[in-house]
C-alpha positions in Angstrom: 3.0 1.5 -21.8 2.3 3.3 -25.0 4.8 4.0 -27.8 4.8 7.2 -29.8 6.9 8.0 -32.9 8.2 11.5 -33.5 8.1 12.4 -37.2 9.7 10.0 -39.7 12.9 9.7 -37.7 13.9 7.0 -35.2 13.1 9.0 -32.1 10.6 7.2 -29.8 8.8 8.4 -26.7 7.2 6.1 -24.2 4.3 7.0 -21.8 3.2 4.8 -18.9 -0.3 4.4 -17.5 -1.5 5.7 -14.2 -0.9 3.7 -11.0 -3.5 1.1 -10.2 -4.7 0.0 -6.8 -4.9 -3.7 -5.9 -8.6 -3.3 -5.3 -9.1 -2.5 -9.1 -7.8 -5.9 -10.2 -8.6 -9.5 -9.5 -5.5 -10.1 -7.5 -4.8 -12.1 -4.3 -6.8 -9.7 -2.1 -9.8 -9.6 -4.4 -12.4 -11.4 -2.3 -14.9 -12.5 -4.9 -17.6 -15.1 -4.4 -16.2 -18.5 -3.5 -16.6 -20.8 -6.4 -17.4 -24.6 -6.3 -17.2 -27.6 -8.6 -20.5 -29.1 -7.5 -18.7 -31.1 -4.8 -16.7 -28.7 -2.7 -15.9 -25.0 -2.5 -12.6 -23.7 -3.8 -10.6 -21.4 -1.4 -10.7 -17.7 -2.4 -6.9 -17.7 -2.5 -4.4 -20.3 -3.3 -3.6 -22.3 -0.2 -0.6 -23.8 -2.0 0.7 -20.3 -2.6 0.3 -19.5 1.1 2.3 -22.6 2.0 5.1 -21.6 -0.3 5.0 -18.0 1.0 5.5 -19.4 4.5 9.3 -19.3 3.9 9.4 -16.1 1.9 11.0 -14.0 4.7 12.8 -14.8 7.9 10.7 -12.5 10.0 7.5 -14.0 8.6 8.5 -17.6 9.3 10.0 -16.8 12.6 6.9 -15.0 13.9 4.7 -17.9 12.9 7.1 -20.5 14.5 7.2 -18.4 17.7 3.4 -18.6 18.0 3.5 -22.3 17.2 6.2 -23.0 19.8 4.3 -21.1 22.5 1.2 -23.0 21.7 2.9 -26.4 21.8 4.8 -25.4 25.0 1.5 -24.7 26.7 -0.4 -27.7 25.3 -1.0 -30.7 27.5 -1.2 -33.9 25.4 -4.2 -36.1 26.0 -5.2 -39.7 25.1 -7.0 -38.3 22.1 -4.7 -35.6 20.7 -0.9 -36.1 20.7 1.7 -33.4 20.6 2.7 -34.2 17.1 -0.8 -33.9 15.7 -1.5 -30.7 17.7 1.7 -29.1 16.3 0.5 -29.8 12.7 -2.9 -28.4 13.5 -1.5 -25.2 15.0 0.9 -24.6 12.2 -1.8 -25.1 9.5 -4.0 -22.6 11.3 -1.3 -20.0 11.6 -0.1 -20.3 8.0 -3.3 -20.8 6.1 -6.0 -19.5 8.5 -7.6 -22.9 8.5 -7.1 -25.9 10.8 -8.8 -29.3 10.4 -8.9 -32.1 12.9 -10.3 -35.5 11.9 -12.1 -37.6 14.5 -11.3 -41.3 14.5 -13.9 -43.5 16.3 -13.5 -46.9 17.8 -15.9 -49.8 17.2 -18.4 -48.5 19.7 -18.6 -45.1 18.0 -16.7 -43.2 20.6 -13.7 -40.9 19.9 -10.5 -43.0 19.7 -8.0 -40.5 18.4 -7.7 -37.1 16.6 -5.4 -36.4 13.7 -4.7 -33.3 11.7 -6.0 -33.1 8.1 -3.6 -30.9 6.2 -5.3 -27.6 5.4 -3.6 -27.3 2.0 -5.6 -30.3 0.6 -8.8 -30.2 2.7 -11.9 -28.7 1.1 -15.3 -27.7 2.5 -18.2 -29.5 0.8 -21.4 -28.1 -0.3 -23.4 -29.9 2.3 -23.3 -29.2 6.0 -20.5 -31.1 7.8 -19.1 -32.3 4.5 -15.4 -32.2 3.8 -13.1 -33.7 1.2 -9.5 -34.7 0.9 -8.4 -33.3 -2.4 -4.8 -34.4 -3.3 -2.5 -32.3 -5.3 -3.2 -34.1 -8.5 -6.2 -31.8 -9.1 -8.5 -34.4 -10.4 -11.9 -34.4 -8.8 -12.2 -38.2 -9.1 -9.1 -38.6 -6.9 -10.8 -36.7 -4.0 -11.9 -38.7 -0.9 -15.0 -37.6 1.1 -14.6 -37.7 4.9 -17.3 -39.4 7.0 -20.0 -36.8 7.7 -19.4 -35.0 10.9 -15.8 -36.3 11.4 -14.0 -33.0 10.7 -13.6 -30.1 13.1 -12.8 -26.9 11.2 -11.2 -23.9 13.0 -10.9 -20.8 10.8 -9.7 -17.3 11.0 -12.8 -15.2 10.2 -13.0 -13.3 7.0 -15.5 -10.5 6.5 -16.2 -11.4 2.9 -17.1 -15.1 3.2 -17.7 -17.6 5.9 -16.6 -20.9 4.2 -12.8 -20.6 4.5 -10.6 -18.7 6.9 -8.0 -16.1 5.8 -4.6 -15.7 7.6 -4.2 -12.5 9.6 -0.9 -11.5 7.8 -2.3 -11.1 4.3 -2.0 -7.3 4.5 1.8 -7.8 4.8 2.1 -10.5 2.1 3.3 -8.0 -0.5 6.0 -6.7 1.9 7.2 -10.2 2.5 7.4 -11.0 -1.2 9.3 -7.7 -1.7 11.7 -8.7 1.1 12.3 -12.0 -0.7 12.7 -10.3 -4.1 15.3 -7.9 -2.7 17.3 -10.8 -1.2 17.2 -12.8 -4.4 18.2 -9.8 -6.5 21.2 -9.1 -4.3 22.2 -12.8 -4.2 22.1 -13.0 -8.0 24.1 -9.8 -8.2 26.9 -11.3 -6.2 26.8 -14.7 -7.9 27.0 -13.0 -11.2 30.3 -11.4 -10.0 30.2 -8.4 -12.5 30.2 -5.3 -10.3 31.3 -2.8 -12.9 27.9 -1.2 -13.5 29.3 1.5 -15.9 30.3 2.3 -19.5 33.9 3.1 -20.2 33.9 5.7 -22.9 37.2 6.1 -24.9 37.6 9.2 -27.1 41.4 9.5 -26.8 43.1 9.6 -30.2 46.3 8.3 -28.6 44.7 5.0 -27.8 45.6 2.4 -30.3 43.8 -0.9 -31.1 46.2 -2.8 -28.9 45.5 -0.5 -25.9 41.8 -0.8 -26.4 42.0 -4.6 -26.6 44.1 -4.7 -23.4 41.5 -2.6 -21.6 38.7 -4.8 -22.9 40.4 -7.9 -21.6 41.0 -6.3 -18.3 37.3 -5.4 -17.9 36.3 -8.9 -18.9 38.5 -10.2 -16.1 36.6 -8.1 -13.6 34.1 -10.9 -13.0 34.0 -13.9 -10.7 37.3 -14.2 -8.9 38.7 -11.1 -10.6 36.1 -8.7 -9.4 36.7 -5.6 -7.2 40.2 -5.1 -8.9 41.5 -1.7 -9.9 42.2 -0.8 -13.5 45.2 1.2 -14.5 45.3 3.1 -17.8 48.3 5.1 -19.0 47.9 7.6 -21.8 50.7 10.2 -21.9 49.2 12.2 -24.7 45.6 11.8 -23.7 43.1 14.6 -23.4 41.4 15.4 -20.1 38.0 14.1 -21.4 39.4 11.3 -23.5 38.4 8.7 -21.0 35.0 8.9 -19.3 33.4 6.6 -16.8 29.6 6.7 -17.3 27.7 4.9 -14.5 24.6 3.0 -15.6 23.2 2.1 -12.2 25.2 2.0 -9.0 23.4 -1.1 -7.8 25.9 -1.9 -5.1 25.4 1.4 -3.2 22.1 2.9 -4.3 19.6 0.0 -4.6 18.1 0.8 -1.2 18.6 -2.9 -0.2 18.9 -2.2 3.5 15.9 0.1 3.6 13.8 -2.4 1.8 14.8 -5.2 4.2 14.2 -3.0 7.2 10.8 -1.6 6.1 9.4 -4.9 5.0 10.6 -6.6 8.2 8.7 -3.9 10.2 5.6 -4.6 8.1 5.8 -8.3 8.8 6.3 -7.8 12.6 3.4 -5.4 12.7 1.1 -7.8 10.8 2.1 -10.6 13.3 2.1 -8.2 16.2 5.3 -9.8 17.4 7.8 -8.1 19.8 11.2 -8.0 18.0 13.2 -9.2 21.1 11.3 -12.5 21.0 12.6 -13.1 17.5 16.3 -12.5 18.4 16.5 -9.2 16.6 19.4 -7.1 17.7 18.3 -3.5 18.6 19.8 -0.7 16.6 19.7 1.8 19.5 21.3 1.8 22.9 17.9 1.7 24.7 17.1 -1.8 23.4 13.7 -3.4 23.2 12.9 -3.8 26.9 12.7 -6.8 29.2 12.1 -10.0 27.2 10.1 -11.7 30.0 7.7 -8.8 30.1 7.3 -8.9 26.4 6.7 -12.6 26.4 4.1 -12.3 29.1 2.2 -9.6 27.3 2.5 -11.3 23.9 1.2 -14.5 25.5 -1.8 -12.7 27.0 -2.7 -10.8 23.8 -1.9 -13.3 21.0 -1.6 -16.9 22.3 -4.4 -17.1 24.8 -7.1 -16.0 22.3 -6.0 -18.8 19.9 -6.1 -21.2 22.8 -9.6 -20.3 23.7 -10.7 -20.9 20.1 -8.9 -24.3 20.1 -10.8 -25.3 23.3 -14.0 -25.3 21.1 -12.7 -28.7 19.9 -13.7 -30.1 23.4 -17.3 -29.0 23.0 -17.4 -30.4 19.5 -15.9 -33.7 20.5 -17.5 -34.1 23.9 -14.3 -35.1 25.7 -11.4 -32.9 27.1 -9.0 -33.5 24.3 -7.3 -30.1 24.5 -5.9 -28.4 27.6 -3.2 -25.8 28.2 -0.8 -24.8 30.9 1.0 -21.5 30.8 4.8 -22.0 30.2 7.4 -20.5 32.5 8.6 -18.0 29.9 5.1 -16.4 29.7 4.5 -16.1 33.4 4.1 -12.5 34.7 7.1 -11.3 36.6 6.6 -9.9 40.1 8.4 -6.9 41.4 10.9 -9.0 43.3 12.0 -10.6 40.0 10.3 -14.0 40.5 7.7 -15.4 38.2 4.2 -16.0 39.5 2.4 -19.4 39.1 -0.5 -18.2 37.1 -1.9 -20.7 34.7 -3.8 -20.3 31.4 
């Protein structure tokens, strides 16, 4: 913004710069070269920020939890990988685009157990098969190096670098943050309790100081428990334009709150490719969203099974069948007679 003065008076004019695209600045989507600190590579975006954004909007979190629940519902626990550790691994991959599993060997050097290494604090080292546990303190000296070859890294591919994965919903991250900002703004608006949103202009000569003070006290009372009350002004000798109500910004009715919530929710659902009926969304039209079982079966085929196939790579890396899946009943294809088939993933 640039300020310009007009003559020697107090008049000021302001001009704003041209709109800028996100690709012109070093923002969250700016995929520059992954830096390192001579021990490990730093992620191209903040994994802590992605973890906090996990709860930025209900449609975002719900879509991720739906995929997590379908994965855990189809997972068959083994002697190496428990349900609890698999659930952590799946959630890390869906939220941050990276999932790490640590191999714990017995005394003979064979796999004893698998446990999830939280993606928010796991870093890829400069050497092959080198990984670090870097706690939130941020000090390099506090980091612990994992035993070489003991970490399995599953990542969401990124076209700009091959070290860390990038979550698939990044294109809708700004929509999710806008959804959160709109909710926070509306909540603060109601907590504040002042819903006047106007200037009361008095130019009536018949209004004395006592009347003006009474009106001022009445407006002050229109806050908190006293909001949404009517205000009565009696001026027998007043002029037609002696009292004017000048709206500043009709926030309550013209802030596009519902439109913002609706559009951003659609962006998030599109980014996650999630059918709305699987998230419990009530349809706005009489036609509805269609059969929930058909939607679940198609969603399972197109979204869950590709993730499962990538998770099965852990078996090849480990050398034992630690991961197996069985298709849940909700995702079974429905036959024409209304019964579910017995197909398995």
